[in-house]
C-alpha positions as a printed Julia matrix, in Angstrom:
345×3 Matrix{Float64}:
 41.06  53.6   227.21
 44.69  52.43  227.01
 46.45  49.88  224.9
 47.17  47.76  228.0
 43.43  47.42  228.51
 42.7   47.01  224.82
 45.62  45.16  223.18
 45.94  44.92  219.44
 44.37  41.67  218.32
 42.88  40.37  215.1
 39.46  41.53  216.27
 40.52  45.19  216.23
 39.64  47.18  213.15
 42.13  47.87  210.39
 41.73  51.58  211.17
 42.7   50.95  214.8
 45.78  49.1   213.63
 46.8   51.86  211.22
 46.35  54.54  213.9
 48.35  52.61  216.49
 51.99  53.76  217.01
 53.25  50.17  216.85
 50.59  48.41  214.81
 50.48  51.09  212.12
 54.11  50.76  210.98
 53.86  46.97  211.1
 50.76  46.85  208.91
 52.13  49.46  206.49
 55.36  47.5   206.24
 53.42  44.37  205.34
 51.56  46.31  202.65
 54.8   47.7   201.25
 56.26  44.21  201.02
 53.18  43.23  198.98
 53.62  46.22  196.65
 50.64  48.14  198.07
 49.9   50.99  200.44
 47.21  51.71  202.99
 44.91  53.22  200.34
 44.18  49.62  199.3
 42.57  49.06  202.71
 40.52  52.28  202.78
 37.23  50.67  201.64
 37.44  48.04  204.38
 39.21  49.93  207.17
 36.19  49.39  209.42
 36.64  45.61  209.17
 38.44  43.6   211.81
 41.99  42.74  210.76
 41.07  39.06  211.14
 38.78  39.36  208.12
 41.78  39.84  205.87
 42.52  36.14  206.35
 39.25  35.25  204.62
 39.35  38.06  202.07
 43.02  37.85  201.19
 42.76  34.8   198.91
 45.84  33.3   200.56
 47.88  36.52  200.52
 47.18  37.16  204.21
 47.32  33.77  205.96
 46.48  33.21  209.62
 50.17  32.7   210.36
 50.93  36.26  209.17
 48.14  37.69  211.3
 49.4   35.81  214.34
 52.91  37.14  213.7
 51.63  40.74  213.45
 49.7   40.4   216.69
 52.77  39.07  218.5
 55.0   41.86  217.18
 52.43  44.53  218.02
 52.33  43.27  221.61
 56.07  43.05  222.2
 56.33  39.37  221.37
 53.74  38.41  223.98
 50.43  36.9   222.94
 47.65  39.12  224.34
 45.26  37.62  226.83
 41.7   36.66  225.99
 39.79  39.87  225.33
 36.65  38.17  224.04
 34.55  40.19  226.49
 35.94  43.42  225.06
 35.49  42.1   221.55
 31.87  41.32  222.26
 31.31  44.79  223.64
 32.92  46.27  220.56
 30.77  44.13  218.31
 27.61  45.35  220.01
 28.53  49.01  219.56
 30.01  48.74  216.08
 28.23  49.37  212.79
 27.03  45.78  212.43
 26.26  42.98  214.84
 24.5   39.92  213.44
 21.57  38.78  215.55
 20.18  35.34  214.83
 16.4   34.86  214.82
 16.19  31.39  216.32
 13.75  29.08  214.56
 12.95  31.43  211.69
 13.61  28.68  209.12
 12.57  25.68  211.21
 11.34  22.82  209.03
 12.21  24.59  205.79
 14.42  23.46  202.92
 16.27  26.27  201.19
 18.51  26.05  198.11
 21.4   28.52  198.14
 23.67  28.9   195.12
 27.15  30.35  195.37
 27.19  28.89  198.88
 30.92  28.21  199.12
 32.0   31.81  199.64
 30.96  35.41  200.09
 27.28  36.32  200.21
 26.15  32.79  199.41
 28.14  31.25  202.27
 26.94  33.92  204.7
 23.34  33.3   203.61
 23.62  29.52  203.93
 25.28  29.9   207.34
 22.56  32.18  208.65
 19.73  29.93  207.42
 21.1   26.81  209.11
 21.73  28.7   212.34
 18.09  29.75  212.19
 16.93  26.16  211.89
 16.72  25.58  208.14
 17.96  22.74  205.97
 20.23  24.1   203.24
 21.02  22.63  199.86
 24.38  24.33  199.38
 25.36  24.66  195.73
 28.67  25.79  194.28
 31.31  24.69  191.79
 33.97  24.74  194.55
 33.54  21.34  196.25
 36.37  21.86  198.75
 34.89  25.1   200.05
 31.46  23.51  200.31
 33.08  20.85  202.49
 34.52  23.65  204.64
 31.03  25.11  205.05
 29.69  21.77  206.22
 32.62  21.35  208.63
 31.99  24.82  210.07
 28.42  23.82  211.02
 28.68  20.26  212.35
 25.24  20.32  214.0
 23.44  21.78  210.98
 21.64  20.05  208.14
 23.61  21.05  205.05
 23.52  19.02  201.86
 26.56  20.0   199.78
 25.94  19.74  196.04
 29.0   20.56  193.92
 27.3   21.74  190.75
 27.4   24.19  187.87
 24.07  25.97  187.42
 24.77  26.35  183.7
 24.56  22.55  183.34
 21.11  20.96  183.07
 22.25  17.65  184.57
 23.65  19.5   187.58
 20.39  21.4   188.01
 18.54  18.08  188.08
 20.9   16.88  190.84
 20.24  20.03  192.88
 16.48  19.55  192.75
 16.84  15.84  193.53
 18.98  16.63  196.57
 16.34  19.06  197.85
 13.6   16.44  197.72
  9.88  16.9   197.36
  9.71  20.05  199.46
 11.49  23.27  198.48
 10.45  26.23  200.58
 12.86  28.83  199.3
 15.58  29.53  196.76
 18.4   32.05  197.05
 19.96  32.66  193.64
 23.27  34.12  194.76
 25.81  32.67  192.3
 27.2   35.23  189.89
 30.34  36.41  188.14
 31.76  39.82  187.21
 32.74  41.07  183.79
 35.94  42.86  182.75
 34.54  46.41  182.81
 34.48  46.72  179.02
 32.08  49.06  177.17
 29.93  47.72  174.35
 32.34  48.11  171.42
 35.04  46.21  173.34
 32.95  43.38  174.82
 34.08  39.98  173.56
 31.65  37.22  172.71
 33.34  35.05  175.34
 32.78  37.55  178.16
 29.19  38.26  177.12
 28.32  34.56  176.83
 29.94  33.54  180.1
 28.45  36.38  182.17
 24.95  35.76  180.87
 25.32  31.98  181.2
 25.9   32.27  184.95
 24.09  35.46  185.95
 20.94  34.97  183.87
 20.65  31.59  182.17
 21.69  29.55  185.2
 19.36  31.5   187.48
 16.53  31.1   184.98
 17.02  27.34  184.58
 17.32  26.56  188.28
 14.3   28.69  189.14
 12.31  27.0   186.38
 13.23  23.62  187.85
 12.27  24.64  191.4
  8.95  26.34  190.68
  6.83  23.18  190.13
  7.46  22.1   193.73
  6.44  25.53  195.01
  3.35  25.65  192.78
  2.23  22.27  194.11
  2.77  23.43  197.7
  1.02  26.74  197.1
  3.84  28.66  198.71
  7.46  29.58  198.27
  9.98  32.39  198.42
 12.69  33.24  195.89
 15.37  35.89  196.27
 17.6   36.77  193.35
 20.84  38.66  193.85
 20.93  41.54  191.4
 23.45  44.36  191.88
 23.92  48.08  192.1
 24.63  47.62  188.39
 20.97  46.68  187.96
 20.0   50.18  189.1
 22.45  52.33  187.15
 24.81  52.29  184.21
 28.06  53.39  185.85
 28.87  50.51  188.2
 30.34  47.88  185.87
 30.94  46.92  182.26
 28.2   46.3   179.73
 27.89  42.51  180.11
 27.52  42.56  183.89
 25.22  45.6   183.84
 22.95  44.1   181.19
 22.87  40.73  182.98
 21.82  42.28  186.28
 19.14  44.37  184.58
 17.88  41.06  183.19
 17.74  39.68  186.75
 15.42  42.54  187.68
 13.14  41.7   184.75
 13.16  38.02  185.67
 12.28  38.93  189.26
  9.4   41.24  188.44
  7.8   39.01  185.82
  8.01  35.93  188.05
  6.61  37.8   191.04
  3.61  38.88  188.97
  2.97  35.52  187.35
  3.08  33.38  190.49
  1.51  35.67  193.09
 -1.79  33.7   192.92
  0.17  30.54  193.81
  1.48  32.11  197.03
  5.04  32.45  195.71
  6.96  35.6   196.58
  9.86  36.68  194.36
 12.19  39.53  195.24
 15.7   40.73  194.47
 18.47  42.26  196.55
 20.78  44.75  194.86
 24.1   44.81  196.73
 26.53  47.68  196.61
 30.19  47.05  197.43
 30.6   43.85  199.42
 33.67  42.01  200.66
 33.48  38.83  198.58
 35.79  36.75  196.4
 34.5   38.37  193.19
 37.17  40.54  191.61
 36.61  43.34  189.11
 39.42  43.76  186.61
 39.59  46.66  184.18
 40.42  45.39  180.71
 39.49  48.65  179.03
 41.11  52.07  179.14
 37.77  53.66  178.34
 36.07  51.58  181.03
 38.59  52.7   183.64
 38.39  56.31  182.5
 34.59  56.49  182.64
 33.92  54.27  185.67
 36.9   55.26  187.8
 35.54  58.58  189.13
 32.27  56.95  190.16
 34.09  54.15  191.94
 35.59  56.81  194.21
 32.07  57.63  195.44
 31.09  54.17  196.65
 30.05  53.82  200.3
 32.05  51.68  202.74
 32.29  48.04  201.77
 29.69  45.86  203.5
 30.29  42.48  205.09
 28.76  39.45  203.4
 26.73  38.82  206.56
 25.01  42.18  206.1
 23.77  41.07  202.69
 22.73  37.74  204.18
 20.57  39.69  206.63
 18.75  41.39  203.74
 18.39  38.15  201.77
 17.12  36.06  204.67
 14.6   38.74  205.61
 13.02  38.48  202.16
 13.36  34.68  202.05
 11.67  34.2   205.42
  8.1   34.77  206.52
  9.27  38.12  207.87
  9.05  39.24  204.25
  5.33  38.54  204.12
  3.43  40.73  201.66
  6.68  41.75  199.96
  6.98  40.51  196.38
  8.35  42.03  193.21
 10.59  44.32  195.25
 14.14  45.26  194.3
 15.82  46.0   197.63
 19.02  48.08  197.4
 21.33  46.86  200.15
 24.06  49.3   199.24
 24.69  51.81  201.99
 22.63  54.46  200.11
 24.78  54.26  196.97
 21.67  54.04  194.79
 20.4   57.44  195.93
 23.53  59.33  194.94
């Protein structure tokens, strides 16, 4: 394999770019200009460089990627290597495969649908035939989701799940039939241990991660009870399985999600309602973890060095949609680690 056959494009992995005699110096130079080094890319080096556009929160725009590709190829735009890209995708660690018709005729509410895991989940459901009620506080990014799927049935509902009036609007938008609910929306804490946790952080984290999930699920359940069927998937976290993945507020909130999941699965099994949770490990999303505690950084830091490679949001969507769909038949009350084996360390 030669570089003339396989030019450097945005579809090539970050590792391929760093190992390339021309692409490597270019990418390292870009990192230096941003005050970083290649260690910052280590957790996602298996990702295509193109994914930095989505993950970079504006710091790595498409125009910069296009400039890097031109420079890496001597100022000449490489030809269409979509066939090679497809081949690479099929042999790489992850290739999404759509199950056509899996959600035909179903209405599914997805929270946190404007970005990350929620967006990937909403996208997969509509491509598999479902109608999605896409919920998020970011109206502009919900609009972008709708635009990205012009043939799909997506009802964008800009809403805050901590607000009862907004919850009522979500249920109204869904209509009389709600087949499934994906509770994806969540926020991180500031990695503080108990004696340093502020009331503001504790209240906010629980308001979104627990209270909002509880209230929306409570509002959705009557429709499922009437129908005698339904599927709910709650997004927990690796922090729901251990004590060394986050600060106290986030860890406690995600343990609460596990309790909510198990109790609800038990209570509503006779009504044909399945309730499960997915516990993600490291995932490339817009959620940032900031250390506001010296003790938190000191205690958690060594364990953060042991995390497996960062997963793509679409990989979590695969786990979530499996449990949401009829493929998850007979599975209820389960807490599924989707974490690259982090939970067995």
